[in-house]
PDB file of N, CA, C, O and CB in Angstrom:
ATOM      1  N   MET A   1      13.139-115.152 -78.315  1.00  0.00           N
ATOM      2  CA  MET A   1      14.501-115.669 -78.368  1.00  0.00           C
ATOM      3  C   MET A   1      15.384-114.530 -78.734  1.00  0.00           C
ATOM      4  O   MET A   1      15.045-113.705 -79.582  1.00  0.00           O
ATOM      5  CB  MET A   1      14.652-116.843 -79.369  1.00  0.00           C
ATOM      6  N   LYS A   2      16.532-114.483 -78.090  1.00  0.00           N
ATOM      7  CA  LYS A   2      17.574-113.389 -78.273  1.00  0.00           C
ATOM      8  C   LYS A   2      18.217-113.517 -79.660  1.00  0.00           C
ATOM      9  O   LYS A   2      18.521-114.607 -80.144  1.00  0.00           O
ATOM     10  CB  LYS A   2      18.717-113.472 -77.140  1.00  0.00           C
ATOM     11  N   LYS A   3      18.408-112.322 -80.279  1.00  0.00           N
ATOM     12  CA  LYS A   3      19.161-112.433 -81.530  1.00  0.00           C
ATOM     13  C   LYS A   3      20.606-112.780 -81.423  1.00  0.00           C
ATOM     14  O   LYS A   3      21.248-112.396 -80.445  1.00  0.00           O
ATOM     15  CB  LYS A   3      19.068-111.207 -82.240  1.00  0.00           C
ATOM     16  N   CYS A   4      21.138-113.462 -82.340  1.00  0.00           N
ATOM     17  CA  CYS A   4      22.580-113.860 -82.266  1.00  0.00           C
ATOM     18  C   CYS A   4      23.336-112.743 -83.001  1.00  0.00           C
ATOM     19  O   CYS A   4      23.079-112.407 -84.157  1.00  0.00           O
ATOM     20  CB  CYS A   4      22.869-115.340 -82.941  1.00  0.00           C
ATOM     21  N   VAL A   5      24.261-112.212 -82.253  1.00  0.00           N
ATOM     22  CA  VAL A   5      25.086-111.110 -82.808  1.00  0.00           C
ATOM     23  C   VAL A   5      25.870-111.627 -84.081  1.00  0.00           C
ATOM     24  O   VAL A   5      26.059-110.899 -85.056  1.00  0.00           O
ATOM     25  CB  VAL A   5      26.115-110.564 -81.683  1.00  0.00           C
ATOM     26  N   PHE A   6      26.290-112.863 -84.008  1.00  0.00           N
ATOM     27  CA  PHE A   6      27.100-113.349 -85.194  1.00  0.00           C
ATOM     28  C   PHE A   6      26.265-113.530 -86.387  1.00  0.00           C
ATOM     29  O   PHE A   6      26.686-113.235 -87.505  1.00  0.00           O
ATOM     30  CB  PHE A   6      27.799-114.667 -84.901  1.00  0.00           C
ATOM     31  N   CYS A   7      25.038-114.029 -86.170  1.00  0.00           N
ATOM     32  CA  CYS A   7      24.105-114.124 -87.341  1.00  0.00           C
ATOM     33  C   CYS A   7      23.816-112.757 -87.907  1.00  0.00           C
ATOM     34  O   CYS A   7      23.774-112.573 -89.123  1.00  0.00           O
ATOM     35  CB  CYS A   7      22.768-114.806 -86.942  1.00  0.00           C
ATOM     36  N   GLU A   8      23.619-111.809 -87.034  1.00  0.00           N
ATOM     37  CA  GLU A   8      23.431-110.371 -87.520  1.00  0.00           C
ATOM     38  C   GLU A   8      24.686-109.889 -88.312  1.00  0.00           C
ATOM     39  O   GLU A   8      24.526-109.233 -89.341  1.00  0.00           O
ATOM     40  CB  GLU A   8      23.174-109.372 -86.264  1.00  0.00           C
ATOM     41  N   ILE A   9      25.826-110.175 -87.892  1.00  0.00           N
ATOM     42  CA  ILE A   9      27.052-109.837 -88.645  1.00  0.00           C
ATOM     43  C   ILE A   9      27.023-110.514 -90.057  1.00  0.00           C
ATOM     44  O   ILE A   9      27.254-109.881 -91.088  1.00  0.00           O
ATOM     45  CB  ILE A   9      28.340-110.300 -87.832  1.00  0.00           C
ATOM     46  N   VAL A  10      26.735-111.798 -90.026  1.00  0.00           N
ATOM     47  CA  VAL A  10      26.709-112.572 -91.275  1.00  0.00           C
ATOM     48  C   VAL A  10      25.682-111.963 -92.249  1.00  0.00           C
ATOM     49  O   VAL A  10      25.941-111.805 -93.442  1.00  0.00           O
ATOM     50  CB  VAL A  10      26.366-114.074 -90.986  1.00  0.00           C
ATOM     51  N   LYS A  11      24.509-111.629 -91.690  1.00  0.00           N
ATOM     52  CA  LYS A  11      23.479-111.061 -92.535  1.00  0.00           C
ATOM     53  C   LYS A  11      23.739-109.594 -93.039  1.00  0.00           C
ATOM     54  O   LYS A  11      23.046-109.070 -93.912  1.00  0.00           O
ATOM     55  CB  LYS A  11      22.199-111.101 -91.775  1.00  0.00           C
ATOM     56  N   GLY A  12      24.785-108.982 -92.421  1.00  0.00           N
ATOM     57  CA  GLY A  12      25.102-107.634 -92.804  1.00  0.00           C
ATOM     58  C   GLY A  12      24.402-106.548 -92.042  1.00  0.00           C
ATOM     59  O   GLY A  12      24.542-105.353 -92.303  1.00  0.00           O
ATOM     60  N   ASN A  13      23.602-107.048 -91.040  1.00  0.00           N
ATOM     61  CA  ASN A  13      22.879-106.075 -90.154  1.00  0.00           C
ATOM     62  C   ASN A  13      23.626-105.308 -89.151  1.00  0.00           C
ATOM     63  O   ASN A  13      23.176-104.298 -88.609  1.00  0.00           O
ATOM     64  CB  ASN A  13      21.891-106.746 -89.446  1.00  0.00           C
ATOM     65  N   ILE A  14      24.895-105.867 -88.897  1.00  0.00           N
ATOM     66  CA  ILE A  14      25.779-105.290 -87.918  1.00  0.00           C
ATOM     67  C   ILE A  14      27.061-105.098 -88.768  1.00  0.00           C
ATOM     68  O   ILE A  14      27.517-106.026 -89.436  1.00  0.00           O
ATOM     69  CB  ILE A  14      25.984-106.234 -86.570  1.00  0.00           C
ATOM     70  N   GLU A  15      27.643-103.840 -88.722  1.00  0.00           N
ATOM     71  CA  GLU A  15      28.845-103.515 -89.431  1.00  0.00           C
ATOM     72  C   GLU A  15      29.999-104.266 -88.926  1.00  0.00           C
ATOM     73  O   GLU A  15      30.134-104.470 -87.720  1.00  0.00           O
ATOM     74  CB  GLU A  15      29.120-102.094 -89.361  1.00  0.00           C
ATOM     75  N   SER A  16      30.882-104.708 -89.851  1.00  0.00           N
ATOM     76  CA  SER A  16      32.111-105.445 -89.471  1.00  0.00           C
ATOM     77  C   SER A  16      33.183-105.226 -90.616  1.00  0.00           C
ATOM     78  O   SER A  16      32.845-104.813 -91.725  1.00  0.00           O
ATOM     79  CB  SER A  16      31.787-107.041 -89.253  1.00  0.00           C
ATOM     80  N   PHE A  17      34.360-105.493 -90.321  1.00  0.00           N
ATOM     81  CA  PHE A  17      35.464-105.423 -91.338  1.00  0.00           C
ATOM     82  C   PHE A  17      35.772-106.793 -91.692  1.00  0.00           C
ATOM     83  O   PHE A  17      36.499-107.479 -90.975  1.00  0.00           O
ATOM     84  CB  PHE A  17      36.750-104.688 -90.831  1.00  0.00           C
ATOM     85  N   LYS A  18      35.253-107.224 -92.765  1.00  0.00           N
ATOM     86  CA  LYS A  18      35.511-108.572 -93.323  1.00  0.00           C
ATOM     87  C   LYS A  18      36.871-108.688 -93.980  1.00  0.00           C
ATOM     88  O   LYS A  18      37.261-107.890 -94.833  1.00  0.00           O
ATOM     89  CB  LYS A  18      34.443-108.932 -94.336  1.00  0.00           C
ATOM     90  N   ILE A  19      37.588-109.740 -93.532  1.00  0.00           N
ATOM     91  CA  ILE A  19      38.919-109.929 -94.169  1.00  0.00           C
ATOM     92  C   ILE A  19      39.010-111.138 -95.055  1.00  0.00           C
ATOM     93  O   ILE A  19      39.939-111.230 -95.857  1.00  0.00           O
ATOM     94  CB  ILE A  19      39.977-110.036 -93.125  1.00  0.00           C
ATOM     95  N   ALA A  20      38.054-112.107 -94.944  1.00  0.00           N
ATOM     96  CA  ALA A  20      38.075-113.298 -95.760  1.00  0.00           C
ATOM     97  C   ALA A  20      36.693-113.801 -95.751  1.00  0.00           C
ATOM     98  O   ALA A  20      35.910-113.484 -94.855  1.00  0.00           O
ATOM     99  CB  ALA A  20      39.079-114.359 -95.264  1.00  0.00           C
ATOM    100  N   GLU A  21      36.346-114.643 -96.809  1.00  0.00           N
ATOM    101  CA  GLU A  21      35.042-115.270 -96.846  1.00  0.00           C
ATOM    102  C   GLU A  21      35.095-116.412 -97.782  1.00  0.00           C
ATOM    103  O   GLU A  21      35.761-116.340 -98.815  1.00  0.00           O
ATOM    104  CB  GLU A  21      33.956-114.296 -97.248  1.00  0.00           C
ATOM    105  N   ASN A  22      34.368-117.540 -97.436  1.00  0.00           N
ATOM    106  CA  ASN A  22      34.130-118.586 -98.395  1.00  0.00           C
ATOM    107  C   ASN A  22      32.618-118.889 -98.305  1.00  0.00           C
ATOM    108  O   ASN A  22      31.828-118.120 -97.757  1.00  0.00           O
ATOM    109  CB  ASN A  22      35.036-119.875 -98.108  1.00  0.00           C
ATOM    110  N   LYS A  23      32.278-120.026 -98.862  1.00  0.00           N
ATOM    111  CA  LYS A  23      30.842-120.402 -98.941  1.00  0.00           C
ATOM    112  C   LYS A  23      30.225-120.523 -97.544  1.00  0.00           C
ATOM    113  O   LYS A  23      29.054-120.202 -97.342  1.00  0.00           O
ATOM    114  CB  LYS A  23      30.672-121.748 -99.708  1.00  0.00           C
ATOM    115  N   GLU A  24      30.993-120.969 -96.628  1.00  0.00           N
ATOM    116  CA  GLU A  24      30.410-121.375 -95.353  1.00  0.00           C
ATOM    117  C   GLU A  24      30.839-120.557 -94.122  1.00  0.00           C
ATOM    118  O   GLU A  24      30.268-120.694 -93.040  1.00  0.00           O
ATOM    119  CB  GLU A  24      30.746-122.784 -95.119  1.00  0.00           C
ATOM    120  N   PHE A  25      31.854-119.708 -94.311  1.00  0.00           N
ATOM    121  CA  PHE A  25      32.363-118.906 -93.116  1.00  0.00           C
ATOM    122  C   PHE A  25      32.746-117.468 -93.697  1.00  0.00           C
ATOM    123  O   PHE A  25      32.963-117.215 -94.882  1.00  0.00           O
ATOM    124  CB  PHE A  25      33.718-119.667 -92.372  1.00  0.00           C
ATOM    125  N   ILE A  26      32.787-116.539 -92.576  1.00  0.00           N
ATOM    126  CA  ILE A  26      33.450-115.234 -92.883  1.00  0.00           C
ATOM    127  C   ILE A  26      34.463-114.985 -91.807  1.00  0.00           C
ATOM    128  O   ILE A  26      34.293-115.496 -90.700  1.00  0.00           O
ATOM    129  CB  ILE A  26      32.416-114.030 -92.964  1.00  0.00           C
ATOM    130  N   ALA A  27      35.477-114.255 -92.052  1.00  0.00           N
ATOM    131  CA  ALA A  27      36.450-113.904 -91.080  1.00  0.00           C
ATOM    132  C   ALA A  27      36.464-112.351 -90.966  1.00  0.00           C
ATOM    133  O   ALA A  27      36.627-111.639 -91.957  1.00  0.00           O
ATOM    134  CB  ALA A  27      37.852-114.486 -91.467  1.00  0.00           C
ATOM    135  N   ILE A  28      36.292-111.885 -89.773  1.00  0.00           N
ATOM    136  CA  ILE A  28      36.276-110.453 -89.527  1.00  0.00           C
ATOM    137  C   ILE A  28      37.231-110.032 -88.365  1.00  0.00           C
ATOM    138  O   ILE A  28      37.585-110.825 -87.493  1.00  0.00           O
ATOM    139  CB  ILE A  28      34.842-110.014 -89.214  1.00  0.00           C
ATOM    140  N   LEU A  29      37.614-108.753 -88.415  1.00  0.00           N
ATOM    141  CA  LEU A  29      38.464-108.258 -87.350  1.00  0.00           C
ATOM    142  C   LEU A  29      37.695-108.198 -86.094  1.00  0.00           C
ATOM    143  O   LEU A  29      36.544-107.763 -86.137  1.00  0.00           O
ATOM    144  CB  LEU A  29      39.037-106.911 -87.675  1.00  0.00           C
ATOM    145  N   ASP A  30      38.196-108.579 -85.010  1.00  0.00           N
ATOM    146  CA  ASP A  30      37.539-108.484 -83.616  1.00  0.00           C
ATOM    147  C   ASP A  30      37.410-107.076 -83.316  1.00  0.00           C
ATOM    148  O   ASP A  30      38.298-106.255 -83.550  1.00  0.00           O
ATOM    149  CB  ASP A  30      38.362-109.201 -82.454  1.00  0.00           C
ATOM    150  N   ILE A  31      36.201-106.789 -82.754  1.00  0.00           N
ATOM    151  CA  ILE A  31      35.932-105.416 -82.335  1.00  0.00           C
ATOM    152  C   ILE A  31      36.759-105.005 -81.068  1.00  0.00           C
ATOM    153  O   ILE A  31      37.056-103.822 -80.898  1.00  0.00           O
ATOM    154  CB  ILE A  31      34.419-105.260 -82.056  1.00  0.00           C
ATOM    155  N   LYS A  32      37.090-105.871 -80.278  1.00  0.00           N
ATOM    156  CA  LYS A  32      37.911-105.566 -79.105  1.00  0.00           C
ATOM    157  C   LYS A  32      39.109-106.627 -79.021  1.00  0.00           C
ATOM    158  O   LYS A  32      39.118-107.497 -78.149  1.00  0.00           O
ATOM    159  CB  LYS A  32      36.988-105.598 -77.764  1.00  0.00           C
ATOM    160  N   PRO A  33      39.999-106.516 -79.867  1.00  0.00           N
ATOM    161  CA  PRO A  33      41.035-107.467 -80.035  1.00  0.00           C
ATOM    162  C   PRO A  33      42.026-107.391 -78.747  1.00  0.00           C
ATOM    163  O   PRO A  33      42.238-106.334 -78.152  1.00  0.00           O
ATOM    164  CB  PRO A  33      41.795-107.174 -81.422  1.00  0.00           C
ATOM    165  N   LEU A  34      42.564-108.542 -78.416  1.00  0.00           N
ATOM    166  CA  LEU A  34      43.631-108.654 -77.362  1.00  0.00           C
ATOM    167  C   LEU A  34      44.936-108.305 -78.037  1.00  0.00           C
ATOM    168  O   LEU A  34      45.822-107.767 -77.373  1.00  0.00           O
ATOM    169  CB  LEU A  34      43.702-110.126 -76.701  1.00  0.00           C
ATOM    170  N   VAL A  35      45.105-108.573 -79.296  1.00  0.00           N
ATOM    171  CA  VAL A  35      46.294-108.292 -80.039  1.00  0.00           C
ATOM    172  C   VAL A  35      45.950-107.676 -81.423  1.00  0.00           C
ATOM    173  O   VAL A  35      44.896-107.989 -81.976  1.00  0.00           O
ATOM    174  CB  VAL A  35      47.115-109.574 -80.197  1.00  0.00           C
ATOM    175  N   ARG A  36      46.807-106.818 -81.980  1.00  0.00           N
ATOM    176  CA  ARG A  36      46.480-106.230 -83.233  1.00  0.00           C
ATOM    177  C   ARG A  36      46.208-107.292 -84.319  1.00  0.00           C
ATOM    178  O   ARG A  36      46.968-108.247 -84.478  1.00  0.00           O
ATOM    179  CB  ARG A  36      47.587-105.314 -83.653  1.00  0.00           C
ATOM    180  N   GLY A  37      45.165-107.106 -85.017  1.00  0.00           N
ATOM    181  CA  GLY A  37      44.832-108.027 -86.127  1.00  0.00           C
ATOM    182  C   GLY A  37      44.087-109.260 -85.746  1.00  0.00           C
ATOM    183  O   GLY A  37      43.846-110.117 -86.597  1.00  0.00           O
ATOM    184  N   GLN A  38      43.704-109.392 -84.477  1.00  0.00           N
ATOM    185  CA  GLN A  38      42.899-110.526 -84.060  1.00  0.00           C
ATOM    186  C   GLN A  38      41.666-110.627 -84.853  1.00  0.00           C
ATOM    187  O   GLN A  38      40.959-109.640 -85.053  1.00  0.00           O
ATOM    188  CB  GLN A  38      42.559-110.443 -82.628  1.00  0.00           C
ATOM    189  N   ALA A  39      41.383-111.829 -85.322  1.00  0.00           N
ATOM    190  CA  ALA A  39      40.139-112.016 -86.219  1.00  0.00           C
ATOM    191  C   ALA A  39      39.334-113.152 -85.651  1.00  0.00           C
ATOM    192  O   ALA A  39      39.839-114.005 -84.920  1.00  0.00           O
ATOM    193  CB  ALA A  39      40.524-112.342 -87.772  1.00  0.00           C
ATOM    194  N   LEU A  40      38.033-113.140 -86.015  1.00  0.00           N
ATOM    195  CA  LEU A  40      37.104-114.094 -85.769  1.00  0.00           C
ATOM    196  C   LEU A  40      36.646-114.845 -86.952  1.00  0.00           C
ATOM    197  O   LEU A  40      36.345-114.209 -87.962  1.00  0.00           O
ATOM    198  CB  LEU A  40      36.059-113.525 -85.141  1.00  0.00           C
ATOM    199  N   VAL A  41      36.560-116.159 -86.933  1.00  0.00           N
ATOM    200  CA  VAL A  41      36.009-116.879 -88.085  1.00  0.00           C
ATOM    201  C   VAL A  41      34.626-117.370 -87.678  1.00  0.00           C
ATOM    202  O   VAL A  41      34.522-118.137 -86.720  1.00  0.00           O
ATOM    203  CB  VAL A  41      36.944-118.082 -88.538  1.00  0.00           C
ATOM    204  N   ILE A  42      33.576-116.968 -88.351  1.00  0.00           N
ATOM    205  CA  ILE A  42      32.278-117.187 -87.987  1.00  0.00           C
ATOM    206  C   ILE A  42      31.539-118.068 -89.062  1.00  0.00           C
ATOM    207  O   ILE A  42      31.554-117.747 -90.250  1.00  0.00           O
ATOM    208  CB  ILE A  42      31.616-115.867 -87.771  1.00  0.00           C
ATOM    209  N   PRO A  43      30.917-119.147 -88.618  1.00  0.00           N
ATOM    210  CA  PRO A  43      30.074-119.888 -89.628  1.00  0.00           C
ATOM    211  C   PRO A  43      28.909-119.125 -90.042  1.00  0.00           C
ATOM    212  O   PRO A  43      28.311-118.398 -89.248  1.00  0.00           O
ATOM    213  CB  PRO A  43      29.597-121.204 -89.100  1.00  0.00           C
ATOM    214  N   LYS A  44      28.525-119.277 -91.396  1.00  0.00           N
ATOM    215  CA  LYS A  44      27.372-118.540 -91.871  1.00  0.00           C
ATOM    216  C   LYS A  44      26.038-119.233 -91.406  1.00  0.00           C
ATOM    217  O   LYS A  44      24.966-118.631 -91.478  1.00  0.00           O
ATOM    218  CB  LYS A  44      27.432-118.429 -93.432  1.00  0.00           C
ATOM    219  N   LYS A  45      26.127-120.373 -90.982  1.00  0.00           N
ATOM    220  CA  LYS A  45      24.939-121.185 -90.425  1.00  0.00           C
ATOM    221  C   LYS A  45      25.013-120.958 -88.865  1.00  0.00           C
ATOM    222  O   LYS A  45      26.105-120.976 -88.296  1.00  0.00           O
ATOM    223  CB  LYS A  45      25.036-122.874 -90.830  1.00  0.00           C
ATOM    224  N   HIS A  46      23.984-120.771 -88.270  1.00  0.00           N
ATOM    225  CA  HIS A  46      23.897-120.630 -86.727  1.00  0.00           C
ATOM    226  C   HIS A  46      24.185-121.906 -86.091  1.00  0.00           C
ATOM    227  O   HIS A  46      23.696-122.956 -86.511  1.00  0.00           O
ATOM    228  CB  HIS A  46      22.492-120.149 -86.234  1.00  0.00           C
ATOM    229  N   TYR A  47      24.989-121.841 -85.058  1.00  0.00           N
ATOM    230  CA  TYR A  47      25.334-122.980 -84.156  1.00  0.00           C
ATOM    231  C   TYR A  47      25.193-122.490 -82.702  1.00  0.00           C
ATOM    232  O   TYR A  47      25.070-121.284 -82.488  1.00  0.00           O
ATOM    233  CB  TYR A  47      26.829-123.527 -84.435  1.00  0.00           C
ATOM    234  N   SER A  48      25.205-123.352 -81.733  1.00  0.00           N
ATOM    235  CA  SER A  48      25.102-122.977 -80.355  1.00  0.00           C
ATOM    236  C   SER A  48      26.228-121.982 -80.045  1.00  0.00           C
ATOM    237  O   SER A  48      27.269-121.995 -80.701  1.00  0.00           O
ATOM    238  CB  SER A  48      25.166-124.225 -79.435  1.00  0.00           C
ATOM    239  N   SER A  49      26.022-121.153 -79.080  1.00  0.00           N
ATOM    240  CA  SER A  49      27.066-120.167 -78.729  1.00  0.00           C
ATOM    241  C   SER A  49      28.233-120.735 -78.157  1.00  0.00           C
ATOM    242  O   SER A  49      29.231-120.021 -78.058  1.00  0.00           O
ATOM    243  CB  SER A  49      26.584-119.191 -77.823  1.00  0.00           C
ATOM    244  N   ASP A  50      28.261-121.950 -77.753  1.00  0.00           N
ATOM    245  CA  ASP A  50      29.376-122.666 -77.202  1.00  0.00           C
ATOM    246  C   ASP A  50      30.163-123.397 -78.316  1.00  0.00           C
ATOM    247  O   ASP A  50      29.721-124.428 -78.824  1.00  0.00           O
ATOM    248  CB  ASP A  50      28.884-123.654 -76.139  1.00  0.00           C
ATOM    249  N   PRO A  51      31.310-122.854 -78.675  1.00  0.00           N
ATOM    250  CA  PRO A  51      32.062-123.413 -79.802  1.00  0.00           C
ATOM    251  C   PRO A  51      32.487-124.844 -79.648  1.00  0.00           C
ATOM    252  O   PRO A  51      32.720-125.563 -80.620  1.00  0.00           O
ATOM    253  CB  PRO A  51      33.249-122.610 -80.035  1.00  0.00           C
ATOM    254  N   ILE A  52      32.592-125.277 -78.277  1.00  0.00           N
ATOM    255  CA  ILE A  52      33.021-126.704 -78.103  1.00  0.00           C
ATOM    256  C   ILE A  52      32.004-127.662 -78.597  1.00  0.00           C
ATOM    257  O   ILE A  52      32.320-128.849 -78.675  1.00  0.00           O
ATOM    258  CB  ILE A  52      33.306-127.017 -76.651  1.00  0.00           C
ATOM    259  N   ASN A  53      30.758-127.255 -78.956  1.00  0.00           N
ATOM    260  CA  ASN A  53      29.624-128.130 -79.432  1.00  0.00           C
ATOM    261  C   ASN A  53      29.654-128.146 -80.942  1.00  0.00           C
ATOM    262  O   ASN A  53      28.834-128.859 -81.521  1.00  0.00           O
ATOM    263  CB  ASN A  53      28.198-127.613 -78.911  1.00  0.00           C
ATOM    264  N   LEU A  54      30.489-127.454 -81.613  1.00  0.00           N
ATOM    265  CA  LEU A  54      30.525-127.520 -83.082  1.00  0.00           C
ATOM    266  C   LEU A  54      30.927-128.886 -83.619  1.00  0.00           C
ATOM    267  O   LEU A  54      31.873-129.488 -83.110  1.00  0.00           O
ATOM    268  CB  LEU A  54      31.476-126.486 -83.614  1.00  0.00           C
ATOM    269  N   PRO A  55      30.263-129.365 -84.588  1.00  0.00           N
ATOM    270  CA  PRO A  55      30.637-130.590 -85.147  1.00  0.00           C
ATOM    271  C   PRO A  55      32.113-130.636 -85.728  1.00  0.00           C
ATOM    272  O   PRO A  55      32.600-129.635 -86.254  1.00  0.00           O
ATOM    273  CB  PRO A  55      29.650-130.906 -86.194  1.00  0.00           C
ATOM    274  N   ASP A  56      32.759-131.744 -85.625  1.00  0.00           N
ATOM    275  CA  ASP A  56      34.210-131.797 -86.057  1.00  0.00           C
ATOM    276  C   ASP A  56      34.324-131.296 -87.552  1.00  0.00           C
ATOM    277  O   ASP A  56      35.273-130.617 -87.947  1.00  0.00           O
ATOM    278  CB  ASP A  56      34.801-133.333 -85.922  1.00  0.00           C
ATOM    279  N   LYS A  57      33.318-131.675 -88.305  1.00  0.00           N
ATOM    280  CA  LYS A  57      33.470-131.306 -89.728  1.00  0.00           C
ATOM    281  C   LYS A  57      33.437-129.783 -89.962  1.00  0.00           C
ATOM    282  O   LYS A  57      34.042-129.250 -90.893  1.00  0.00           O
ATOM    283  CB  LYS A  57      32.362-131.968 -90.551  1.00  0.00           C
ATOM    284  N   VAL A  58      32.687-129.111 -89.054  1.00  0.00           N
ATOM    285  CA  VAL A  58      32.613-127.652 -89.135  1.00  0.00           C
ATOM    286  C   VAL A  58      33.934-127.076 -88.776  1.00  0.00           C
ATOM    287  O   VAL A  58      34.418-126.162 -89.444  1.00  0.00           O
ATOM    288  CB  VAL A  58      31.525-127.088 -88.227  1.00  0.00           C
ATOM    289  N   TYR A  59      34.567-127.612 -87.680  1.00  0.00           N
ATOM    290  CA  TYR A  59      35.966-127.149 -87.291  1.00  0.00           C
ATOM    291  C   TYR A  59      36.924-127.296 -88.457  1.00  0.00           C
ATOM    292  O   TYR A  59      37.659-126.360 -88.775  1.00  0.00           O
ATOM    293  CB  TYR A  59      36.525-127.974 -86.061  1.00  0.00           C
ATOM    294  N   ALA A  60      36.929-128.453 -89.098  1.00  0.00           N
ATOM    295  CA  ALA A  60      37.811-128.769 -90.174  1.00  0.00           C
ATOM    296  C   ALA A  60      37.660-127.737 -91.329  1.00  0.00           C
ATOM    297  O   ALA A  60      38.639-127.186 -91.832  1.00  0.00           O
ATOM    298  CB  ALA A  60      37.534-130.195 -90.663  1.00  0.00           C
ATOM    299  N   LYS A  61      36.417-127.514 -91.708  1.00  0.00           N
ATOM    300  CA  LYS A  61      36.170-126.549 -92.784  1.00  0.00           C
ATOM    301  C   LYS A  61      36.523-125.162 -92.395  1.00  0.00           C
ATOM    302  O   LYS A  61      36.950-124.383 -93.247  1.00  0.00           O
ATOM    303  CB  LYS A  61      34.751-126.585 -93.207  1.00  0.00           C
ATOM    304  N   ALA A  62      36.367-124.803 -91.136  1.00  0.00           N
ATOM    305  CA  ALA A  62      36.692-123.491 -90.658  1.00  0.00           C
ATOM    306  C   ALA A  62      38.227-123.187 -90.751  1.00  0.00           C
ATOM    307  O   ALA A  62      38.674-122.079 -91.046  1.00  0.00           O
ATOM    308  CB  ALA A  62      36.202-123.356 -89.219  1.00  0.00           C
ATOM    309  N   PHE A  63      38.955-124.250 -90.479  1.00  0.00           N
ATOM    310  CA  PHE A  63      40.542-124.036 -90.510  1.00  0.00           C
ATOM    311  C   PHE A  63      40.980-123.962 -91.936  1.00  0.00           C
ATOM    312  O   PHE A  63      42.113-123.526 -92.141  1.00  0.00           O
ATOM    313  CB  PHE A  63      41.384-125.266 -89.770  1.00  0.00           C
ATOM    314  N   CYS A  64      40.267-124.314 -92.917  1.00  0.00           N
ATOM    315  CA  CYS A  64      40.582-124.126 -94.324  1.00  0.00           C
ATOM    316  C   CYS A  64      40.625-122.556 -94.544  1.00  0.00           C
ATOM    317  O   CYS A  64      41.502-122.062 -95.252  1.00  0.00           O
ATOM    318  CB  CYS A  64      39.475-124.873 -95.288  1.00  0.00           C
ATOM    319  N   LEU A  65      39.718-121.832 -93.958  1.00  0.00           N
ATOM    320  CA  LEU A  65      39.666-120.368 -94.125  1.00  0.00           C
ATOM    321  C   LEU A  65      40.712-119.737 -93.213  1.00  0.00           C
ATOM    322  O   LEU A  65      41.292-118.709 -93.561  1.00  0.00           O
ATOM    323  CB  LEU A  65      38.232-119.802 -93.802  1.00  0.00           C
ATOM    324  N   VAL A  66      40.963-120.343 -92.040  1.00  0.00           N
ATOM    325  CA  VAL A  66      42.021-119.843 -91.039  1.00  0.00           C
ATOM    326  C   VAL A  66      43.267-119.818 -91.784  1.00  0.00           C
ATOM    327  O   VAL A  66      43.917-118.773 -91.815  1.00  0.00           O
ATOM    328  CB  VAL A  66      42.178-120.758 -89.721  1.00  0.00           C
ATOM    329  N   LYS A  67      43.673-120.874 -92.393  1.00  0.00           N
ATOM    330  CA  LYS A  67      45.000-120.901 -93.157  1.00  0.00           C
ATOM    331  C   LYS A  67      45.171-119.702 -94.097  1.00  0.00           C
ATOM    332  O   LYS A  67      46.284-119.203 -94.259  1.00  0.00           O
ATOM    333  CB  LYS A  67      45.112-122.215 -94.012  1.00  0.00           C
ATOM    334  N   LYS A  68      44.152-119.267 -94.677  1.00  0.00           N
ATOM    335  CA  LYS A  68      44.306-118.203 -95.686  1.00  0.00           C
ATOM    336  C   LYS A  68      44.639-116.887 -94.922  1.00  0.00           C
ATOM    337  O   LYS A  68      44.818-115.840 -95.545  1.00  0.00           O
ATOM    338  CB  LYS A  68      42.967-118.045 -96.584  1.00  0.00           C
TER     339      LYS A  68
END
């Protein structure tokens, strides 16, 4: 099975610039941003690589960190 780059970031195995964190998510600066300051909010638990499949509750919790 191929390693998930986002899981490796969450574990600290891949360097990132963390800008926010809570119990369930981290927010990091995008390595190749389209605009300055673009960030990614990543769940600490692994989910399918297709974000459309995330449960609604996960989206709702992620946006609590996005607001910050």
